VOVOSE-790915 format. One record per residue (C-alpha): residue number from 1; chain; x, z, y; residue in one letter. Coordinates in nm, 2 decimals. Layout:
! residues N
+-----+----+--------+--------+--------+----+
!   i ! ch !     c1 !     c3 !     c2 ! aa !
+-----+----+--------+--------+--------+----+
! NUM !  A !      X !      Z !      Y !  A !
...
+-----+----+--------+--------+--------+----+
//
This chain:
! residues 247
+-----+----+--------+--------+--------+----+
!   i ! ch !     c1 !     c3 !     c2 ! aa !
+-----+----+--------+--------+--------+----+
!   1 !  A !  -0.08 !  -0.05 !  -0.01 !  M !
!   2 !  A !   0.16 !  -0.08 !   0.33 !  S !
!   3 !  A !   0.13 !   0.11 !   0.69 !  T !
!   4 !  A !  -0.16 !   0.13 !   0.91 !  A !
!   5 !  A !  -0.03 !   0.06 !   1.22 !  P !
!   6 !  A !  -0.35 !  -0.01 !   1.40 !  R !
!   7 !  A !  -0.66 !   0.18 !   1.44 !  S !
!   8 !  A !  -0.92 !   0.10 !   1.27 !  I !
!   9 !  A !  -1.19 !   0.15 !   1.48 !  R !
!  10 !  A !  -1.32 !  -0.09 !   1.80 !  T !
!  11 !  A !  -1.31 !   0.13 !   2.04 !  Q !
!  12 !  A !  -1.01 !   0.29 !   2.14 !  T !
!  13 !  A !  -1.18 !   0.60 !   2.33 !  E !
!  14 !  A !  -1.15 !   0.94 !   2.09 !  P !
!  15 !  A !  -1.40 !   1.02 !   1.80 !  V !
!  16 !  A !  -1.69 !   1.24 !   1.96 !  K !
!  17 !  A !  -1.63 !   1.54 !   1.72 !  V !
!  18 !  A !  -1.99 !   1.73 !   1.64 !  V !
!  19 !  A !  -2.03 !   2.02 !   1.41 !  E !
!  20 !  A !  -2.37 !   2.07 !   1.26 !  L !
!  21 !  A !  -2.27 !   2.39 !   1.12 !  G !
!  22 !  A !  -2.55 !   2.44 !   0.73 !  T !
!  23 !  A !  -2.76 !   2.21 !   0.79 !  V !
!  24 !  A !  -3.03 !   2.06 !   0.51 !  D !
!  25 !  A !  -2.91 !   1.77 !   0.37 !  Y !
!  26 !  A !  -3.25 !   1.51 !   0.49 !  E !
!  27 !  A !  -3.25 !   1.55 !   0.77 !  P !
!  28 !  A !  -2.86 !   1.56 !   0.83 !  T !
!  29 !  A !  -2.95 !   1.15 !   0.68 !  W !
!  30 !  A !  -3.20 !   1.14 !   0.94 !  D !
!  31 !  A !  -2.90 !   1.16 !   1.20 !  L !
!  32 !  A !  -2.64 !   0.97 !   1.05 !  Q !
!  33 !  A !  -2.90 !   0.68 !   1.01 !  A !
!  34 !  A !  -3.04 !   0.74 !   1.44 !  S !
!  35 !  A !  -2.62 !   0.74 !   1.48 !  T !
!  36 !  A !  -2.55 !   0.40 !   1.31 !  A !
!  37 !  A !  -2.76 !   0.27 !   1.44 !  T !
!  38 !  A !  -2.72 !   0.28 !   1.84 !  D !
!  39 !  A !  -2.33 !   0.24 !   1.73 !  R !
!  40 !  A !  -2.38 !  -0.05 !   1.64 !  A !
!  41 !  A !  -2.61 !  -0.16 !   1.89 !  A !
!  42 !  A !  -2.38 !  -0.02 !   2.13 !  G !
!  43 !  A !  -2.57 !   0.28 !   2.29 !  E !
!  44 !  A !  -2.33 !   0.53 !   2.16 !  S !
!  45 !  A !  -1.92 !   0.57 !   2.06 !  G !
!  46 !  A !  -1.81 !   0.73 !   1.75 !  D !
!  47 !  A !  -1.93 !   1.01 !   1.61 !  T !
!  48 !  A !  -1.79 !   1.23 !   1.30 !  L !
!  49 !  A !  -2.01 !   1.49 !   1.25 !  F !
!  50 !  A !  -1.85 !   1.86 !   1.03 !  L !
!  51 !  A !  -2.08 !   2.01 !   0.89 !  L !
!  52 !  A !  -2.20 !   2.22 !   0.51 !  E !
!  53 !  A !  -2.51 !   2.19 !   0.33 !  H !
!  54 !  A !  -2.67 !   2.41 !   0.12 !  P !
!  55 !  A !  -2.70 !   2.36 !  -0.23 !  A !
!  56 !  A !  -2.77 !   1.95 !  -0.32 !  T !
!  57 !  A !  -2.70 !   1.69 !  -0.53 !  F !
!  58 !  A !  -2.69 !   1.33 !  -0.38 !  T !
!  59 !  A !  -2.70 !   1.06 !  -0.66 !  A !
!  60 !  A !  -2.60 !   0.73 !  -0.53 !  G !
!  61 !  A !  -2.71 !   0.39 !  -0.64 !  K !
!  62 !  A !  -2.47 !   0.36 !  -0.97 !  R !
!  63 !  A !  -2.62 !   0.68 !  -1.10 !  T !
!  64 !  A !  -2.69 !   0.65 !  -1.45 !  Q !
!  65 !  A !  -2.92 !   0.88 !  -1.62 !  P !
!  66 !  A !  -2.69 !   1.11 !  -1.80 !  E !
!  67 !  A !  -2.49 !   1.20 !  -1.49 !  D !
!  68 !  A !  -2.80 !   1.38 !  -1.36 !  L !
!  69 !  A !  -2.85 !   1.77 !  -1.44 !  P !
!  70 !  A !  -3.02 !   1.91 !  -1.70 !  G !
!  71 !  A !  -3.31 !   2.27 !  -1.56 !  D !
!  72 !  A !  -3.18 !   2.26 !  -1.22 !  S !
!  73 !  A !  -3.37 !   2.41 !  -0.94 !  D !
!  74 !  A !  -3.12 !   2.24 !  -0.67 !  T !
!  75 !  A !  -3.29 !   1.94 !  -0.55 !  P !
!  76 !  A !  -3.19 !   1.58 !  -0.62 !  V !
!  77 !  A !  -3.19 !   1.34 !  -0.36 !  I !
!  78 !  A !  -3.12 !   0.98 !  -0.41 !  Y !
!  79 !  A !  -2.87 !   0.81 !  -0.13 !  V !
!  80 !  A !  -2.82 !   0.49 !  -0.01 !  D !
!  81 !  A !  -2.45 !   0.54 !  -0.07 !  R !
!  82 !  A !  -2.24 !   0.38 !  -0.31 !  G !
!  83 !  A !  -2.05 !   0.60 !  -0.58 !  G !
!  84 !  A !  -2.32 !   0.85 !  -0.89 !  R !
!  85 !  A !  -2.41 !   1.17 !  -0.84 !  I !
!  86 !  A !  -2.23 !   1.47 !  -0.63 !  T !
!  87 !  A !  -2.28 !   1.77 !  -0.55 !  W !
!  88 !  A !  -2.24 !   1.95 !  -0.22 !  H !
!  89 !  A !  -2.28 !   2.37 !  -0.09 !  G !
!  90 !  A !  -2.14 !   2.58 !   0.08 !  P !
!  91 !  A !  -1.81 !   2.66 !   0.14 !  G !
!  92 !  A !  -1.74 !   2.25 !   0.10 !  Q !
!  93 !  A !  -1.64 !   2.07 !   0.40 !  L !
!  94 !  A !  -1.84 !   1.73 !   0.49 !  V !
!  95 !  A !  -1.78 !   1.52 !   0.69 !  G !
!  96 !  A !  -1.99 !   1.20 !   0.76 !  Y !
!  97 !  A !  -1.76 !   0.92 !   1.00 !  P !
!  98 !  A !  -2.02 !   0.70 !   1.22 !  I !
!  99 !  A !  -1.74 !   0.42 !   1.32 !  I !
! 100 !  A !  -1.78 !   0.11 !   1.43 !  K !
! 101 !  A !  -1.53 !  -0.11 !   1.23 !  L !
! 102 !  A !  -1.30 !  -0.35 !   1.37 !  A !
! 103 !  A !  -1.24 !  -0.70 !   1.18 !  D !
! 104 !  A !  -1.21 !  -0.79 !   1.00 !  P !
! 105 !  A !  -1.42 !  -0.57 !   0.79 !  I !
! 106 !  A !  -1.17 !  -0.39 !   0.53 !  D !
! 107 !  A !  -1.38 !  -0.19 !   0.30 !  V !
! 108 !  A !  -1.08 !  -0.03 !   0.11 !  M !
! 109 !  A !  -0.86 !  -0.01 !   0.41 !  D !
! 110 !  A !  -1.15 !   0.24 !   0.56 !  Y !
! 111 !  A !  -1.18 !   0.41 !   0.18 !  V !
! 112 !  A !  -0.73 !   0.44 !   0.22 !  H !
! 113 !  A !  -0.76 !   0.58 !   0.51 !  R !
! 114 !  A !  -1.02 !   0.88 !   0.48 !  V !
! 115 !  A !  -0.81 !   0.98 !   0.17 !  E !
! 116 !  A !  -0.51 !   0.95 !   0.30 !  A !
! 117 !  A !  -0.63 !   1.19 !   0.60 !  G !
! 118 !  A !  -0.70 !   1.42 !   0.35 !  I !
! 119 !  A !  -0.42 !   1.42 !   0.14 !  I !
! 120 !  A !  -0.22 !   1.54 !   0.44 !  H !
! 121 !  A !  -0.45 !   1.79 !   0.50 !  T !
! 122 !  A !  -0.44 !   1.91 !   0.14 !  C !
! 123 !  A !  -0.07 !   1.91 !   0.15 !  E !
! 124 !  A !  -0.04 !   2.12 !   0.50 !  R !
! 125 !  A !  -0.26 !   2.40 !   0.30 !  F !
! 126 !  A !   0.06 !   2.36 !   0.01 !  G !
! 127 !  A !  -0.20 !   2.11 !  -0.23 !  V !
! 128 !  A !  -0.03 !   1.83 !  -0.41 !  S !
! 129 !  A !  -0.30 !   1.57 !  -0.41 !  T !
! 130 !  A !  -0.30 !   1.19 !  -0.48 !  T !
! 131 !  A !  -0.54 !   0.85 !  -0.56 !  R !
! 132 !  A !  -0.61 !   0.83 !  -0.91 !  V !
! 133 !  A !  -0.63 !   0.42 !  -0.98 !  E !
! 134 !  A !  -0.95 !   0.30 !  -1.05 !  G !
! 135 !  A !  -1.11 !   0.60 !  -0.91 !  R !
! 136 !  A !  -1.26 !   0.74 !  -0.55 !  S !
! 137 !  A !  -1.14 !   1.07 !  -0.40 !  G !
! 138 !  A !  -0.82 !   1.30 !  -0.35 !  V !
! 139 !  A !  -0.72 !   1.43 !  -0.66 !  W !
! 140 !  A !  -0.45 !   1.71 !  -0.83 !  C !
! 141 !  A !  -0.28 !   1.54 !  -1.10 !  L !
! 142 !  A !  -0.29 !   1.73 !  -1.46 !  A !
! 143 !  A !  -0.08 !   2.03 !  -1.56 !  D !
! 144 !  A !   0.02 !   2.21 !  -1.81 !  G !
! 145 !  A !  -0.31 !   2.24 !  -1.96 !  D !
! 146 !  A !  -0.58 !   2.11 !  -1.69 !  R !
! 147 !  A !  -0.71 !   1.79 !  -1.69 !  P !
! 148 !  A !  -0.67 !   1.58 !  -1.31 !  D !
! 149 !  A !  -0.91 !   1.77 !  -1.06 !  R !
! 150 !  A !  -1.08 !   1.59 !  -0.79 !  K !
! 151 !  A !  -1.08 !   1.86 !  -0.50 !  I !
! 152 !  A !  -1.28 !   1.56 !  -0.21 !  A !
! 153 !  A !  -1.53 !   1.30 !  -0.32 !  A !
! 154 !  A !  -1.54 !   0.98 !  -0.10 !  L !
! 155 !  A !  -1.93 !   0.82 !  -0.04 !  G !
! 156 !  A !  -1.97 !   0.56 !   0.14 !  I !
! 157 !  A !  -2.21 !   0.28 !   0.32 !  R !
! 158 !  A !  -2.13 !   0.02 !   0.59 !  I !
! 159 !  A !  -2.44 !  -0.16 !   0.75 !  Q !
! 160 !  A !  -2.35 !  -0.37 !   1.10 !  R !
! 161 !  A !  -2.00 !  -0.27 !   1.10 !  G !
! 162 !  A !  -2.02 !   0.15 !   1.15 !  V !
! 163 !  A !  -1.97 !   0.35 !   0.83 !  T !
! 164 !  A !  -2.19 !   0.62 !   0.70 !  M !
! 165 !  A !  -2.19 !   0.87 !   0.49 !  H !
! 166 !  A !  -1.86 !   1.00 !   0.41 !  G !
! 167 !  A !  -1.64 !   1.25 !   0.25 !  F !
! 168 !  A !  -1.67 !   1.60 !   0.09 !  S !
! 169 !  A !  -1.35 !   1.88 !   0.02 !  L !
! 170 !  A !  -1.41 !   2.12 !  -0.19 !  N !
! 171 !  A !  -1.22 !   2.48 !   0.01 !  C !
! 172 !  A !  -1.41 !   2.84 !  -0.17 !  N !
! 173 !  A !  -1.72 !   2.67 !  -0.26 !  N !
! 174 !  A !  -1.85 !   2.80 !  -0.66 !  S !
! 175 !  A !  -1.81 !   2.48 !  -0.92 !  M !
! 176 !  A !  -2.14 !   2.61 !  -1.10 !  A !
! 177 !  A !  -2.35 !   2.27 !  -0.96 !  G !
! 178 !  A !  -2.07 !   2.10 !  -1.08 !  F !
! 179 !  A !  -2.12 !   2.19 !  -1.44 !  D !
! 180 !  A !  -2.45 !   2.07 !  -1.52 !  S !
! 181 !  A !  -2.38 !   1.69 !  -1.38 !  I !
! 182 !  A !  -2.14 !   1.38 !  -1.47 !  V !
! 183 !  A !  -1.95 !   1.40 !  -1.11 !  P !
! 184 !  A !  -1.92 !   1.08 !  -0.95 !  C !
! 185 !  A !  -1.96 !   0.94 !  -1.34 !  G !
! 186 !  A !  -1.58 !   1.09 !  -1.44 !  I !
! 187 !  A !  -1.65 !   1.22 !  -1.79 !  A !
! 188 !  A !  -1.32 !   1.31 !  -1.90 !  D !
! 189 !  A !  -1.19 !   1.48 !  -1.54 !  A !
! 190 !  A !  -1.25 !   1.80 !  -1.42 !  G !
! 191 !  A !  -1.30 !   1.93 !  -1.04 !  V !
! 192 !  A !  -1.13 !   2.26 !  -0.80 !  T !
! 193 !  A !  -1.11 !   2.37 !  -0.48 !  T !
! 194 !  A !  -0.81 !   2.49 !  -0.20 !  L !
! 195 !  A !  -0.91 !   2.76 !  -0.33 !  S !
! 196 !  A !  -0.82 !   2.78 !  -0.65 !  A !
! 197 !  A !  -0.54 !   2.54 !  -0.69 !  E !
! 198 !  A !  -0.38 !   2.82 !  -0.41 !  L !
! 199 !  A !  -0.53 !   3.16 !  -0.58 !  G !
! 200 !  A !  -0.67 !   3.28 !  -0.23 !  R !
! 201 !  A !  -0.96 !   3.18 !  -0.09 !  E !
! 202 !  A !  -0.93 !   2.94 !   0.13 !  V !
! 203 !  A !  -1.23 !   2.88 !   0.42 !  T !
! 204 !  A !  -1.44 !   2.58 !   0.55 !  V !
! 205 !  A !  -1.34 !   2.76 !   0.89 !  D !
! 206 !  A !  -0.92 !   2.76 !   0.79 !  E !
! 207 !  A !  -0.98 !   2.40 !   0.72 !  V !
! 208 !  A !  -1.24 !   2.17 !   0.95 !  R !
! 209 !  A !  -0.99 !   2.16 !   1.27 !  E !
! 210 !  A !  -0.72 !   2.03 !   1.03 !  Q !
! 211 !  A !  -0.86 !   1.75 !   0.84 !  A !
! 212 !  A !  -1.08 !   1.65 !   1.11 !  C !
! 213 !  A !  -0.74 !   1.55 !   1.29 !  S !
! 214 !  A !  -0.56 !   1.43 !   0.98 !  D !
! 215 !  A !  -0.88 !   1.21 !   0.99 !  V !
! 216 !  A !  -0.86 !   1.06 !   1.22 !  L !
! 217 !  A !  -0.56 !   1.01 !   1.28 !  A !
! 218 !  A !  -0.60 !   0.80 !   0.99 !  A !
! 219 !  A !  -0.87 !   0.60 !   1.11 !  L !
! 220 !  A !  -0.63 !   0.52 !   1.42 !  D !
! 221 !  A !  -0.35 !   0.42 !   1.24 !  G !
! 222 !  A !  -0.14 !   0.70 !   1.31 !  L !
! 223 !  A !  -0.07 !   0.86 !   0.94 !  I !
! 224 !  A !   0.12 !   0.59 !   0.64 !  D !
! 225 !  A !  -0.17 !   0.49 !   0.37 !  L !
! 226 !  A !   0.14 !   0.48 !   0.11 !  R !
! 227 !  A !   0.07 !   0.83 !  -0.13 !  P !
! 228 !  A !   0.47 !   0.83 !  -0.09 !  E !
! 229 !  A !   0.46 !   0.88 !   0.30 !  A !
! 230 !  A !   0.22 !   1.12 !   0.35 !  L !
! 231 !  A !   0.43 !   1.36 !   0.52 !  S !
! 232 !  A !   0.38 !   1.47 !   0.89 !  E !
! 233 !  A !   0.16 !   1.26 !   1.12 !  P !
! 234 !  A !   0.26 !   1.08 !   1.43 !  T !
! 235 !  A !  -0.01 !   1.25 !   1.61 !  R !
! 236 !  A !   0.15 !   1.35 !   1.94 !  P !
! 237 !  A !   0.11 !   1.79 !   1.90 !  K !
! 238 !  A !  -0.12 !   1.73 !   2.25 !  D !
! 239 !  A !  -0.39 !   1.55 !   2.14 !  V !
! 240 !  A !  -0.64 !   1.73 !   1.93 !  A !
! 241 !  A !  -1.00 !   1.64 !   1.86 !  P !
! 242 !  A !  -1.24 !   1.73 !   2.09 !  Q !
! 243 !  A !  -1.51 !   1.95 !   1.92 !  I !
! 244 !  A !  -1.86 !   1.99 !   2.02 !  V !
! 245 !  A !  -2.04 !   2.22 !   1.82 !  T !
! 246 !  A !  -2.43 !   2.20 !   1.76 !  Q !
! 247 !  A !  -2.69 !   2.40 !   1.69 !  V !
+-----+----+--------+--------+--------+----+
//
């Protein structure tokens, strides 16, 4: 993979970052849709929503019947993103970038940039992660008796050149929600969190600003996308995202 010398965004102004707290999935989905419509029409700029969801399963377009939970009180919501089923819940940082992509639109470039930003965040916390060929998201590779473990999931939709949905990074969430499904349709791998990998509590509050900064740096072309080059970003230290808290 080559470096990322340019921004993938059409807009040069900073991304507006909106922190939503803990919010139900469906109203947030509606908010994404309306924001994406405004962005495509040029009526708003790029936005990144940061949040947590109550316990919820979301099933993407490729979800198979065998992926679904058995008896569970947790709602299953069928969504218009790619991929299969995953779980969201407290202790998991969720990010929804609503970004107008520059032409020519390269979906995999966008996915790899988001992954690169999260890989960099995990590295800052002392967790070594990477991509796995043919599998989206960010992974801790097998070690000892532990299999490959997904620490962050990605699921996206691009319409009229604008991105929707996004990423979820497991911080200190319970992994019980994943036990009743086949996460992302992958049966031969596990799921993990920053807390589980580090042996200490790592909260969403601790991770949020760093993950935000790293993902935006990757979208702006300030992080080399090659796994072996994911070290320090070139984003100047005095350039930080402006976070707006929306109640």
